[in-house]
N, C-alpha and C positions, 0 to 999 in steps of 0.2 A: 705642914707635914702631920698626917694621923700618927698617933702612938699606936703601933701594931700590937701591943700587949693588951690593948682594949678591944681588939678587932676578934669577931667572931664569924663563923661559917657553918653550915650543915655538914656534917662528918660523916663519910662512908667508909667503913672498914671492909676492905676486899681480900678473900682468900681465893685463888684461883688455881683450877687443876691439881687439886689435892687427890693425889692416885693412892688406892688402896684395895686390898681384896677385901670383900664382904661375902657374908652368906645371904644370896638374894635371889629369889625367883621361883616360880610354881613348878617347872619342869624338873622330872625326876634327876638329871644329870646336874641341874642347879642346886637342888637340894643336898648333893653328895659332896660337892666340892664349891669351894669360893670363886669368886670371878672378879675381874678387875672392873673399879669404878673410878669415876672422877666426880669430884664435888666442886661447885663453884658457889661461895656465898658473897652476899654483899648486905653489911648490917648497918643500919641507920642509927647512928649515935646522937642524931639531933644536933642542935646547935652547940658547937664547941669552941673554944678559944683557938685561934690559929697558931698561937705560941703556948703548949701546957707549962702551966706555972712550974718553975725550977727544971724544966726539961727533964721530969722526974717520971718513972713508969707508974708510979702509984696516983698519978693525975690523969691517966688514960685507961683505955680497954687494952689489957694485955692480950694480944692476938694469940698467944701460946694457950690461953683458957679457952678462945674460940677452936682452935686447931684440936685440942684434946677433946672437946664436947663432940665435935663431929666425928672422928677417929671413935671415941668410945660408943657412941649410937651405932655405928655402922659395923663394929666388930663385937657388940653385945650379944645378939642373937641372930638366928635365921629371920629374915623378914621375906615375906612372900611378893609382896607389890613393891614396883618401883615407887608408886604414888605413897604408899605408907611409909617407906624409909625416907622419903623427902619429907612428908609430915613430922616423922619423928626428930629428924634433924631439926627442923623449924621449931618444934616445941622446946628442944634442949638449948638452942640459942635464945630463945625469949625468956630462959629462967636464968641468964648472964646478968648481972647487974649492969645497968646503963644502956641495954639492947632496947631501942624502941621498936624496931621492925626488921625483919630480914627476908631477903629474897634468897632461895636456895635451889640449885638445880644439881640434880643426880643424874649422871650419865653411864650408862652400860657401854662399855667400851669395845667388846668382843662379839656381842650377839650375830651381827651381820657383818659380812666381808665389805659392803660398801657403802655402811653409814654407820653413826652412833645413833643410840636411842637415848632419850632424855626425857625428865619430868622436872618442871620448874613450878615452883609454889612462892608466893609472896604472903606474907603473914604481920599483923601489927601494922604499926604507923611506918610506911616505908618512905616516903619523902614528904618533908615538912616545907 
C-alpha cells in the first residue's frame, strides 16, 4: 500500500457563482447604478500534496484571499467592458502567491430576460 502522505496531484481551487453588485457597462443606465454579476474562477495550483502538511491553513491557498481579491476588483471602480473586468480579475488572481494560472468567467445576470451574457478568459498555466 502506498503512503498517501507522499502522494501529490494537480490541484484546482474553484469558486463558483460568487454573486455581487458591480459598476459595469457602457450604457447610461449601467453607469448610474450597479448591476448583478456572477463570477466563476478556477485556479491552477499545480502539483500539491493530497494531504496538506499538518492539516494547516498555512500550507494551502486560503480561498478567502481569492474571494476578497475578486470582490475588491469588482467593486473598486466602474468598468466599461465585461472583457476588461474579466481581465482585471485575472490579473489580480495572478498576484496571489502560489497561483500558476486562472480561468475566470464573469456573467451579467440581468441584461436579457432569456439568457445570461458572460466572458471567460484563461491566463497563465492553466493545466500542467
